[in-house]
Every structure is written in structure tokens, then in C-alpha cells.
C-alpha positions as CSV (number, residue, x, y, z in Angstrom):
1,M,-23.9,-33.6,-23.3
2,R,-20.8,-34.2,-21.2
3,A,-18.6,-33.6,-24.3
4,L,-20.3,-30.2,-24.9
5,A,-19.9,-29.3,-21.2
6,S,-16.2,-30.2,-21.2
7,T,-15.7,-28.3,-24.5
8,T,-17.4,-25.3,-23.1
9,S,-15.2,-25.5,-19.9
10,A,-12.1,-25.8,-22.1
11,L,-13.0,-22.8,-24.2
12,A,-13.8,-20.7,-21.0
13,A,-10.4,-21.7,-19.6
14,A,-8.6,-20.8,-22.8
15,A,-10.4,-17.5,-23.0
16,A,-9.4,-16.7,-19.4
17,V,-5.8,-17.5,-20.2
18,L,-5.8,-15.3,-23.3
19,I,-7.4,-12.4,-21.4
20,C,-4.6,-12.7,-18.7
21,L,-1.9,-12.7,-21.4
22,A,-3.3,-9.6,-23.3
23,P,-1.0,-6.6,-23.2
24,A,-1.7,-3.8,-20.9
25,S,-3.7,-0.9,-22.5
26,A,-1.8,2.3,-23.1
27,S,-5.1,4.2,-22.9
28,A,-5.7,3.3,-19.3
29,Q,-4.5,6.2,-17.3
30,V,-6.1,6.1,-13.8
31,G,-6.4,3.1,-11.5
32,L,-8.6,2.9,-8.4
33,G,-8.8,0.1,-5.9
34,P,-8.6,-1.3,-2.4
35,R,-5.4,-2.1,-0.6
36,L,-4.3,-3.9,2.6
37,T,-1.2,-2.9,4.5
38,F,0.7,-4.7,7.2
39,V,3.0,-2.5,9.4
40,R,5.8,-4.3,11.2
41,G,6.0,-3.5,14.9
42,D,9.1,-2.2,16.7
43,F,10.8,-4.7,19.0
44,V,12.7,-1.9,20.9
45,S,9.6,0.0,21.9
46,A,7.4,-3.1,22.0
47,T,5.0,-1.6,19.4
48,P,2.8,-4.5,18.0
49,D,2.3,-5.3,14.4
50,S,-0.8,-3.7,12.8
51,S,-2.9,-4.0,9.7
52,F,-4.9,-1.4,7.8
53,L,-7.6,-1.3,5.1
54,G,-7.6,1.5,2.6
55,G,-7.7,2.5,-1.0
56,T,-5.4,3.9,-3.7
57,I,-5.4,6.0,-6.8
58,R,-2.7,5.3,-9.3
59,T,-2.2,7.7,-12.2
60,M,0.1,6.9,-15.1
61,A,2.2,10.0,-15.8
62,S,4.3,8.4,-18.5
63,A,5.5,5.0,-19.8
64,H,7.8,4.7,-16.9
65,T,6.3,6.7,-14.1
66,S,3.1,6.7,-12.0
67,F,1.8,8.7,-9.0
68,E,0.1,6.9,-6.2
69,F,-2.1,8.4,-3.5
70,A,-3.2,6.0,-0.7
71,L,-5.3,6.5,2.4
72,D,-5.6,3.7,5.0
73,Y,-7.7,3.3,8.2
74,R,-7.6,1.4,11.4
75,S,-9.7,1.7,14.6
76,Q,-9.1,0.0,18.0
77,I,-11.0,0.4,21.3
78,S,-9.2,-0.1,24.6
79,T,-10.0,-3.1,26.7
80,D,-11.9,-1.0,29.3
81,G,-13.9,0.8,26.6
82,S,-12.8,4.2,27.7
83,Q,-10.6,5.1,24.6
84,R,-10.7,4.6,20.9
85,L,-7.6,5.0,18.7
86,R,-8.1,5.8,15.0
87,E,-5.2,5.8,12.7
88,E,-5.4,7.4,9.2
89,P,-2.1,7.3,7.3
90,F,-1.9,9.1,4.0
91,Q,0.9,8.4,1.5
92,A,1.8,10.1,-1.8
93,S,4.4,8.2,-3.9
94,L,6.2,8.4,-7.2
95,L,6.6,4.9,-8.8
96,I,9.3,4.4,-11.4
97,Y,9.0,1.4,-13.7
98,P,12.2,0.4,-15.6
99,T,10.0,-1.5,-18.0
100,R,6.3,-2.0,-18.6
101,R,5.4,-5.7,-19.0
102,R,2.7,-8.1,-17.8
103,L,4.8,-8.2,-14.5
104,S,6.2,-4.7,-14.0
105,P,8.7,-4.1,-11.2
106,Y,9.1,-0.7,-9.7
107,I,10.9,1.4,-7.2
108,L,9.0,4.0,-5.2
109,G,9.6,7.0,-3.0
110,G,7.3,9.6,-1.4
111,Y,6.0,11.4,1.7
112,G,3.5,10.3,4.2
113,I,1.3,12.0,6.8
114,Y,0.4,9.7,9.7
115,T,-2.6,10.9,11.8
116,E,-3.7,9.4,15.1
117,L,-7.0,10.4,16.7
118,T,-7.6,9.3,20.3
119,D,-11.2,9.5,21.4
120,A,-12.2,9.6,25.1
121,L,-15.4,7.6,25.3
122,G,-18.2,7.9,27.8
123,P,-20.1,5.0,29.4
124,T,-22.5,4.8,26.5
125,G,-19.7,5.1,23.8
126,L,-20.3,8.8,23.2
127,V,-17.1,10.7,22.2
128,L,-16.3,13.1,25.0
129,A,-13.0,14.6,23.6
130,T,-10.6,13.9,20.8
131,A,-6.8,14.4,20.8
132,T,-5.0,14.5,17.4
133,T,-1.4,13.9,16.6
134,R,0.3,14.0,13.2
135,R,3.7,12.9,12.1
136,G,5.2,13.2,8.6
137,G,8.1,11.4,7.0
138,W,9.6,10.1,3.8
139,H,9.3,6.5,2.6
140,L,11.2,4.3,0.0
141,G,10.5,0.9,-1.4
142,V,10.4,-1.7,-4.1
143,G,7.5,-3.7,-5.6
144,G,5.8,-5.2,-8.6
145,E,2.5,-4.9,-10.4
146,F,0.9,-7.8,-12.3
147,F,-1.6,-6.9,-15.0
148,M,-4.2,-9.6,-15.1
149,T,-6.1,-7.9,-17.9
150,R,-5.8,-4.6,-19.7
151,H,-7.7,-2.8,-17.0
152,A,-7.0,-4.8,-13.8
153,S,-3.8,-5.4,-11.8
154,L,-2.5,-6.8,-8.6
155,Y,0.5,-5.2,-6.8
156,L,2.7,-5.9,-3.8
157,D,5.5,-3.7,-2.4
158,Y,7.7,-3.3,0.6
159,R,8.3,0.2,2.1
160,F,10.7,1.7,4.6
161,R,8.9,4.4,6.6
162,F,10.4,7.6,8.1
163,V,13.5,7.4,6.0
164,Q,16.3,9.9,6.8
165,F,19.7,10.6,5.3
166,G,22.6,9.9,7.7
167,A,22.5,8.1,11.0
168,G,19.4,9.6,12.4
169,D,18.7,9.3,16.1
170,G,19.2,6.1,18.2
171,S,15.8,4.6,17.2
172,N,16.7,4.5,13.5
173,Q,17.7,1.3,11.7
174,P,20.1,1.4,8.7
175,I,19.0,0.7,5.1
176,N,21.8,-1.2,3.4
177,L,22.3,0.4,0.0
178,P,25.8,0.7,-1.6
179,G,27.2,4.2,-1.5
180,V,24.2,5.7,0.3
181,R,23.7,6.1,4.1
182,L,20.0,5.9,5.0
183,T,18.1,5.0,8.1
184,H,14.5,4.3,8.8
185,Q,11.9,3.8,11.6
186,G,9.7,0.8,10.7
187,S,8.6,-0.8,7.5
188,M,5.4,-2.1,5.9
189,W,4.0,-4.4,3.2
190,A,1.3,-2.9,0.9
191,S,-0.8,-5.0,-1.4
192,G,-3.9,-4.3,-3.4
193,M,-5.8,-4.2,-6.7
194,A,-6.1,-1.4,-9.3
195,F,-8.9,-1.1,-11.8
196,Y,-7.7,1.2,-14.7
197,F,-9.9,3.3,-17.0
């Protein structure tokens, strides 16, 4: 009986390895899934680090390009309970894959709209008023996508936010690229899963 159990376990492990090594399907065109982002704070303005939960849609436009649409969310209530801050950043990106393999590196660029809603709360938690602010900006980054199976992948990338050509204003930091002068205001890590169909 133990021999049968160990044989079954070995077969299951071998099947899992073979599934992970299978090539990515060319017919899978749209990927949906959750993502987690970690936005680095700004030391100059004393902005703290923050993390968001969200979701993505990735569409394969060709063998070497994909479009990604991502919406994240974060909510925080002030210590005295009088205000609630809701952040809803949306990013649209073009992903360029030099090669499509089991582990596929990519570069990305796109535009983001970053919405903040500040709710004034009453004593019972009822929303009395809401102030909305929006800010838009370009982002650039690099990352990689690992296809675990034909229809499921994990990805991780690093993005510079609010990228500008030239020196920008005093709050911008340089991006060191040869021959190109770019600056940015903040950066972020994005990780998640995509289920393709």
C-alpha cells in the first residue's frame, strides 16, 4: 500500500512538472487576474509607503506586444474617524516582449490616472461630503512574466511613475538611461497573476 501511495505521489509530482514546462498557448488572448502593488514613499515630502489591491486585464495584441489595464484600490480612515481617504489609481500600459518563453521579460510604458477621494465622515460613519482630486502621468518600467501553465502566469515588474522628459521640477528624480534624460516622481512594484483564455 505504501509503495502504491509513493508511486501515486511520484506520478502526481511528475505531472505537475510536465504541466509547468508545457509551452504557452498561442490561442490564449486575454488574461484576467488579481494584483498587489507596493508604492514607495517619498522621503522629501515624508509620504509613507502604501500598498494596494487590484485587478488587471492583459490582452495579447501580437507575439511581442500586450496591452494591460489595471485598477487598484486602497482605503484608510483617519485616527480620529472624521475622514476616509480612498485611492483608485488606473493604469493603461503597452508591454513589449523581446521574446515569448516560459519566462518572458518585458518593458512597459503607459499612462495612469490617479484618483483620490476624501470623505468627511459624521459621528456615525455617514459620509457628509466628498472631495475628489485627480492627477495623470506617464509611467515606464521593466518586468517579467512566468507562465506556470498554458493558461496561468505570474508576473512582477518595477515602474517609475509620473515620468517626464527633461529635468522636470525640483521634486523629480532622474532615471539613469544612456542618451535619454528622464525624471520621475515615485516608483512602484506590481505583482500578480493572469488567467488566460
